[in-house]
Each structure stands twice: as structure tokens, then as C-alpha cells.
C-alpha positions as CSV (number, residue, x, y, z in Angstrom):
1,X,0.0,0.0,0.1
2,X,1.5,3.1,-0.9
3,X,1.5,6.7,0.8
4,X,-2.0,8.0,-1.0
5,X,-3.9,4.7,-1.0
6,X,-2.9,4.5,3.1
7,X,-3.9,7.8,4.3
8,X,-7.1,7.3,2.4
9,X,-7.9,4.1,4.4
10,X,-6.6,6.4,7.2
11,X,-9.4,9.0,6.7
12,X,-12.3,6.3,5.6
13,X,-11.6,6.6,2.2
14,X,-13.5,9.9,1.9
15,X,-12.3,13.7,1.0
16,X,-11.2,15.6,4.3
17,X,-13.9,19.0,2.9
18,X,-16.6,17.2,1.4
19,X,-16.5,13.5,2.1
20,X,-16.8,12.2,-1.0
21,X,-15.1,8.8,-2.1
22,X,-14.3,9.7,-5.5
23,X,-11.3,11.4,-7.4
24,X,-9.1,11.4,-4.2
25,X,-5.8,12.9,-4.1
26,X,-2.9,13.7,-1.8
27,X,-2.5,17.3,0.1
28,X,0.4,18.3,1.2
29,X,-0.7,20.4,4.6
30,X,2.4,22.1,4.3
31,X,3.3,22.6,0.6
32,X,6.9,21.0,-0.8
33,X,7.2,24.7,-1.6
34,X,7.5,26.1,1.6
35,X,9.6,22.3,3.0
36,X,7.0,20.1,3.5
37,X,7.1,16.3,3.4
38,X,5.5,13.6,2.0
39,X,4.9,11.9,5.6
40,X,1.0,10.7,6.6
41,X,0.9,14.1,9.4
42,X,1.6,15.9,6.5
43,X,-1.4,15.1,4.0
44,X,-4.7,15.3,3.8
45,X,-6.9,13.0,1.2
46,X,-8.6,15.6,-1.0
47,X,-11.1,14.9,-3.9
48,X,-9.6,16.5,-7.3
49,X,-12.1,19.7,-7.1
50,X,-11.7,20.4,-3.2
51,X,-7.9,20.0,-3.8
52,X,-8.2,22.6,-6.5
53,X,-9.9,25.0,-4.8
54,X,-7.8,24.8,-1.8
55,X,-4.7,25.0,-3.6
56,X,-6.2,28.0,-5.3
57,X,-6.7,29.9,-2.4
58,X,-3.4,29.0,-0.4
59,X,-1.2,29.2,-3.7
60,X,-0.4,32.7,-3.0
61,X,-0.3,32.9,0.8
62,X,3.0,29.8,1.0
63,X,4.9,32.2,-2.1
64,X,4.3,35.0,0.1
65,X,5.4,33.4,2.9
66,X,8.5,31.9,1.2
67,X,9.6,35.2,-0.3
68,X,9.3,36.8,3.1
69,X,11.6,34.7,4.6
């Protein structure tokens, strides 16, 4: 079982935001761009639509945070 499958299993195979069980992806809570890892503690299962919404909303925040270090 790979990391994404294990994470989905631990979360009852549902998106952490909308509870769907289709099209799950591993979302990095702390993005790799900001030094996040692939460890389970840094991952959430999100469906594709929720993942895209979250990434769009947070992208500017993490880029600004990295630039202002």
C-alpha cells in the first residue's frame, strides 16, 4: 500500500472537506514549496475539486511566505 492509499484508508476513504470517496488525491498541508514532506502527518486526502479550490486559495499565501523569509 502506498502513502496515498494508506492515507485514504486511515481517513475512511473520504475527502477531508466534502466526504466524497471519488478521485482522491494526497494534499500536502505544508506545501513542498515551503519545506513540507510526504509524511502522513503532512497529508490530507482531498477529492480533485476540493484540492484545486484549496490550492488556488493557498498558493499566494505560501509563495509570499517563502519570499518574505
